[in-house]
N, CA, C and O of each residue as an XYZ file, in Angstrom:
448
protein
N      75.875     94.082    113.928
C      76.727     93.825    115.086
C      78.106     93.632    115.023
O      78.686     94.658    114.666
N      78.945     92.543    115.274
C      79.913     93.327    115.818
C      80.443     90.718    114.469
O      80.106     89.534    114.504
N      81.164     91.490    113.884
C      81.821     90.777    113.059
C      83.635     90.361    113.000
O      84.314     91.384    112.903
N      84.572     88.877    113.051
C      85.191     88.979    113.177
C      85.818     87.985    112.339
O      85.484     86.824    112.574
N      86.793     88.215    111.255
C      87.716     87.240    110.678
C      88.363     87.330    110.373
O      88.855     88.413    110.057
N      88.965     85.989    110.206
C      90.781     86.003    110.957
C      91.725     86.142    108.787
O      91.343     86.785    107.809
N      92.487     85.550    108.905
C      93.125     85.309    107.523
C      93.583     83.877    107.767
O      94.147     83.075    107.022
N      93.215     83.802    108.901
C      94.094     81.602    108.934
C      92.889     80.682    108.844
O      92.974     79.456    108.780
N      91.415     81.589    108.844
C      90.737     80.355    108.723
C      90.483     80.954    106.480
O      90.787     80.486    105.382
N      89.929     81.912    106.915
C      89.358     82.201    105.716
C      89.399     81.051    104.500
O      90.523     81.224    104.030
N      89.011     80.384    104.032
C      89.450     80.218    102.560
C      89.327     80.824    101.180
O      88.333     81.319    100.649
N      90.779     80.649    100.629
C      91.517     80.926     99.887
C      90.216     80.887     98.070
O      89.814     80.109     97.204
N      90.140     82.020     98.412
C      89.972     82.086     96.265
C      89.851     83.187     94.805
O      90.175     84.360     94.616
N      89.563     82.707     94.418
C      90.620     83.573     92.827
C      89.854     85.110     92.029
O      88.816     85.473     91.476
N      91.027     85.553     92.393
C      90.905     87.139     92.123
C      89.928     86.464     90.158
O      89.696     85.415     89.556
N      89.705     88.124     89.981
C      87.963     87.674     89.024
C      88.639     87.798     87.801
O      88.120     87.325     86.789
N      90.282     88.661     87.726
C      90.895     89.162     85.986
C      91.227     88.107     86.483
O      90.221     87.423     86.294
N      92.349     87.127     87.286
C      93.053     86.332     87.179
C      93.045     84.558     88.416
O      92.666     84.413     89.579
N      93.506     83.793     87.644
C      92.729     82.876     87.914
C      94.929     82.308     89.275
O      95.224     81.407     90.061
N      95.393     83.070     88.916
C      96.518     82.949     89.571
C      96.855     83.762     90.985
O      97.593     83.426     91.911
N      96.281     84.605     90.861
C      96.043     85.837     91.801
C      95.015     85.063     92.903
O      94.028     84.538     92.387
N      95.153     84.943     94.368
C      94.642     84.248     94.850
C      93.847     85.990     96.582
O      94.020     86.936     97.350
N      93.287     85.271     96.122
C      92.619     86.333     97.441
C      91.839     85.872     98.655
O      91.166     84.865     98.436
N      91.764     86.383     99.930
C      91.185     85.933    101.256
C      89.819     87.326    101.085
O      89.960     88.138    100.171
N      88.872     87.416    101.820
C      87.665     88.316    101.573
C      87.660     88.770    102.647
O      87.068     87.912    103.301
N      88.035     89.897    103.587
C      87.592     89.818    105.499
C      86.294     90.601    105.296
O      85.335     90.676    106.064
N      86.505     91.292    103.837
C      85.087     91.880    104.453
C      84.071     92.169    103.404
O      83.920     93.348    103.084
N      83.184     91.030    102.689
C      82.087     90.934    101.882
C      81.295     91.669    101.629
O      80.914     92.386    102.555
N      80.555     91.883    100.029
C      79.439     92.275     99.923
C      78.728     92.335    100.700
O      78.222     91.278    101.079
N      78.244     93.873    101.465
C      76.941     93.964    102.306
C      76.754     93.425    103.319
O      75.722     93.038    103.868
N      78.605     93.369    103.799
C      78.897     92.926    105.111
C      77.784     94.310    106.080
O      76.849     94.352    106.880
N      79.125     95.687    104.947
C      78.631     96.947    105.047
C      78.211     97.958    104.397
O      78.555     98.268    103.256
N      77.218     98.689    105.298
C      77.472     99.551    103.857
C      78.338    100.076    103.254
O      79.456    100.396    103.658
N      77.629    100.269    101.685
C      78.869    101.130    100.603
C      80.064    100.245    100.266
O      80.520    100.031     99.143
N      80.397     99.874    101.176
C      82.323     98.784    101.225
C      81.792     97.082    100.786
O      81.207     96.298    101.534
N      82.227     96.838     99.299
C      82.166     96.609     98.235
C      82.673     94.898     98.729
O      82.299     93.730     98.615
N      83.636     95.621     99.258
C      84.770     94.454    100.214
C      85.989     95.153    100.622
O      86.182     96.363    100.500
N      86.806     94.282    101.122
C      88.426     94.270    101.732
C      88.970     93.575    101.429
O      88.307     93.209    100.459
N      90.357     92.540    101.472
C      90.597     91.797    100.621
C      91.943     91.936    101.300
O      92.448     92.983    101.706
N      92.447     90.701    101.360
C      93.690     90.094    100.793
C      94.041     89.912     99.080
O      93.086     89.851     98.306
N      95.276     89.840     98.621
C      95.352     89.552     97.703
C      96.223     88.730     97.485
O      96.484     88.436     98.651
N      97.374     87.674     96.439
C      98.647     87.648     96.689
C      98.741     87.855     95.712
O      97.959     87.226     95.000
N      99.745     88.869     94.962
C     100.214     87.969     92.642
C     101.334     87.197     92.597
O     102.211     87.961     92.192
N     101.707     86.353     92.740
C     103.268     85.369     92.153
C     103.930     86.286     91.662
O     103.485     87.403     91.396
N     105.559     85.739     91.418
C     105.939     86.998     90.786
C     105.583     86.158     89.371
O     105.629     84.941     89.188
N     105.092     87.579     88.129
C     105.187     87.963     86.606
C     103.318     87.447     87.158
O     102.591     88.125     86.432
N     102.652     86.791     87.860
C     101.546     87.914     87.521
C     101.017     88.721     87.370
O     101.793     89.521     87.893
N      99.441     89.863     86.728
C      98.975     90.544     86.575
C      97.606     90.391     86.497
O      96.939     89.491     85.987
N      97.222     91.575     87.178
C      95.569     91.751     86.929
C      94.998     93.321     85.485
O      95.072     94.548     85.426
N      94.540     92.310     84.719
C      94.428     93.613     83.365
C      93.942     94.323     83.722
O      93.109     94.533     84.604
N      94.629     94.972     82.774
C      93.755     96.145     82.435
C      91.843     95.957     82.224
O      91.155     95.333     81.416
N      91.374     97.272     83.962
C      89.778     97.281     83.648
C      89.489     98.324     83.697
O      90.216     99.194     83.217
N      87.984     98.685     84.473
C      88.163     99.555     84.921
C      85.699     99.334     86.257
O      84.614     98.778     86.091
N      86.068     99.816     86.796
C      84.542    100.476     87.761
C      83.852    101.207     87.439
O      84.665    102.116     87.270
N      82.583    101.787     87.086
C      82.291    102.261     87.632
C      81.331    102.747     88.007
O      80.838    103.804     87.611
N      80.769    101.719     89.183
C      80.233    101.671     90.199
C      81.144    102.095     90.973
O      80.451    102.753     91.749
N      82.523    102.239     91.450
C      83.213    101.825     92.598
C      84.203    102.900     92.830
O      83.926    103.925     92.206
N      85.055    102.950     93.399
C      87.054    104.048     93.670
C      86.922    102.127     94.819
O      86.243    101.442     95.584
N      88.514    102.278     93.839
C      89.605    100.976     95.251
C      90.278    101.902     95.377
O      90.280    103.019     94.859
N      90.978    101.337     96.222
C      92.440    101.837     97.587
C      92.831    100.448     97.260
O      92.132     99.468     96.999
N      94.498    100.640     97.359
C      95.482     99.351     97.480
C      96.124     99.424     97.939
O      96.940    100.050     97.261
N      96.740     99.089     99.339
C      97.725     98.741    100.166
C      98.301     98.226     99.215
O      97.784     97.567     98.313
N      99.380     98.487     99.354
C     100.870     97.322     99.108
C     101.456     96.729    100.398
O     102.461     97.361    100.726
N     101.184     95.804    101.171
C     101.450     95.479    101.983
C     103.199     94.624    102.234
O     103.823     94.495    103.287
N     103.556     94.197    100.902
C     104.787     93.619    100.805
C     105.311     92.824     99.684
O     104.877     91.673     99.666
N     106.329     93.211     98.517
C     106.625     92.839     97.116
C     106.717     94.117     96.845
O     106.871     95.044     97.639
N     106.608     94.149     95.593
C     106.577     95.887     93.996
C     105.955     95.362     92.342
O     105.504     94.340     91.823
N     106.007     95.592     92.279
C     105.870     95.986     90.915
C     104.737     97.621     90.148
O     104.915     98.826     90.328
N     103.988     97.109     89.576
C     103.958     98.319     88.481
C     102.523     98.563     88.890
O     102.347     97.764     89.811
N     101.204     99.357     88.666
C     100.188     99.408     88.776
C     100.095    100.401     87.538
O     101.196    100.883     87.273
N      99.169    100.787     86.795
C      99.154    101.009     85.132
C      97.460    101.631     85.158
O      96.493    100.965     84.790
N      97.378    103.415     85.817
C      96.520    104.344     85.463
C      96.158    104.519     84.617
O      97.141    104.863     83.962
N      94.863    104.573     83.648
C      95.498    105.987     82.181
C      96.286    106.113     81.859
O      96.904    107.165     81.691
N      96.785    104.239     81.483
C      98.381    104.833     80.735
C      99.569    105.251     81.026
O     100.449    105.542     80.216
N      99.656    105.312     82.740
C     100.380    105.907     83.694
C     101.150    104.670     84.420
O     100.649    104.080     85.377
N     102.290    104.372     83.925
C     103.583    103.692     84.946
C     103.506    104.121     85.790
O     104.081    105.209     85.802
N     102.642    103.633     87.454
C     103.376    103.766     89.065
C     104.430    102.519     89.367
O     104.097    101.335     89.327
N     106.310    103.203     89.805
C     106.648    101.531     90.397
C     105.845    101.389     92.194
O     105.936    102.123     93.177
N     105.255    100.370     92.002
C     104.396    100.565     93.633
C     105.223     99.358     94.715
O     105.349     98.194     94.334
N     105.719     99.796     96.013
C     107.095     99.378     96.460
C     105.512     99.543     98.047
O     104.548    100.279     98.257
N     106.283     98.147     98.836
C     105.886     98.439    100.730
C     104.880     99.822    100.648
O     104.753    100.558     99.669
N     104.389     99.913    101.611
C     103.944    100.677    101.772
C     102.751    101.833    101.677
O     102.139    102.565    102.455
N     102.797    101.529    100.137
C     101.602    103.130     99.865
C     100.475    102.445     98.746
O     100.121    101.451     98.112
N     100.271    103.705     99.046
C      98.858    103.860     99.319
C      97.707    104.117     97.599
O      97.613    105.071     96.826
N      97.308    103.298     97.618
C      96.737    103.870     95.907
C      95.509    104.197     95.498
O      95.031    103.093     95.235
N      94.305    105.363     95.167
C      93.025    104.982     95.045
C      92.722    105.721     93.652
O      93.018    106.834     93.216
N      91.825    104.356     93.010
C      91.929    104.339     91.416
C      90.198    104.995     92.065
O      89.596    104.511     93.024
N      89.850    105.868     91.435
C      88.217    106.394     90.808
C      88.235    106.068     89.871
O      89.036    105.805     88.973
N      86.460    106.085     90.230
C      85.325    105.162     89.218
C      85.976    105.904     87.515
O      86.436    107.036     87.366
N      85.874    105.261     86.874
C      85.989    104.453     85.383
C      88.008    104.809     84.729
O      88.504    105.018     83.622
N      88.501    104.715     85.977
C      89.730    104.348     85.510
C      90.529    103.746     85.248
O      91.363    103.894     86.142
N      90.872    103.105     84.561
C      91.350    102.362     83.703
C      93.044    101.203     84.749
O      94.226    101.532     84.645
N      92.639    100.228     85.416
C      93.914     99.415     86.388
C      94.164     98.566     85.795
O      93.380     98.038     85.006
N      95.567     98.119     86.053
C      95.890     97.075     86.162
C      97.570     97.331     87.069
O      98.437     98.139     86.738
N      97.614     96.428     88.169
C      98.087     95.616     88.505
C      98.967     94.084     88.601
O      98.621     92.903     88.597
N     100.512     94.940     88.702
C     101.640     93.367     87.716
C     102.119     93.232     89.049
O     101.548     93.840     89.953
N     103.130     92.484     89.282
C     103.540     92.206     89.927
C     105.361     91.883     89.211
O     105.731     90.852     88.650
N     105.917     92.722     89.397
C     108.063     92.521     87.949
C     108.896     92.191     89.257
O     110.115     92.109     89.106
N     108.340     91.979     90.598
C     109.273     91.754     91.241
C     110.174     90.437     91.641
O     109.754     89.679     90.766
N     111.063     89.712     92.325
C     111.229     88.635     92.919
C     110.417     87.571     93.403
O     110.127     86.482     92.908
N     110.131     88.084     94.410
C     108.701     87.759     95.385
C     107.550     88.502     95.371
O     107.518     89.673     94.991
N     106.295     87.684     95.894
C     104.750     88.007     96.765
C     104.890     88.799     96.293
O     106.045     89.225     96.259
N     103.470     89.792     95.375
C     103.367     90.839     95.862
C     101.926     91.143     96.309
O     100.882     91.021     95.668
N     102.162     91.640     97.775
C     101.129     91.897     98.415
C      99.819     93.030     98.792
O     100.285     94.104     99.175
N      98.636     93.007     98.767
C      97.622     93.605     98.183
C      96.575     94.146     98.992
O      95.772     94.980     98.574
N      96.577     93.923     99.538
C      94.778     94.606    100.869
C      94.406     95.634    100.526
O      94.946     96.693    100.843
N      93.118     95.489     99.602
C      92.518     96.454     98.726
C      90.890     96.535     99.065
O      90.341     95.474     99.363
N      90.375     97.326     99.043
C      88.852     97.612     98.991
C      87.764     98.381     98.012
O      88.139     99.063     97.058
N      86.693     98.236     98.279
C      85.983     99.074     97.100
C      85.027     99.753     97.547
O      84.379     99.201     98.437
N      84.684    100.847     97.215
C      83.109    101.636     98.017
C      82.881    102.125     96.900
O      83.549    102.808     96.124
N      81.298    101.479     96.882
C      80.093    102.167     96.669
C      80.146    103.811     96.026
O      80.089    104.745     96.827
N      80.285    104.147     94.169
C      79.717    106.346     94.117
C      78.702    106.306     93.876
O      78.053    107.346     93.761
C-alpha cells in the first residue's frame, strides 16, 4: 500500500550510538521487505557515532551536507556533500563530524 512520510511531520529521535545525534525515520523496520530503515541523521559539529559493526545488514550512507570522516576498518575517509558510502556486514565503521556545521546524512540498511 502507498505510504507517505514527511520530514516536516516526523518526530525526531536519538541515534542509538549517540543521543546528541538526532534522526528522523522515513521508513521503519518492517515497512518494506529487506530494508531495515531509511533515515536522516544530523550530527552537530564534533559529534560522532562510535565504531560499531552489523552482522545482519549492509548500510548505505549518502552525505547530504557538511563534512566529516568515516573510519572503515581503521581507514579514515574524508566525507563531503554528494558522497555515497556502502558499508558491508561486519565492517567496523565510525562517522565523525569534523566540520563547523551540521553533518547531514541520509542512510538505509539492507538485510543480508
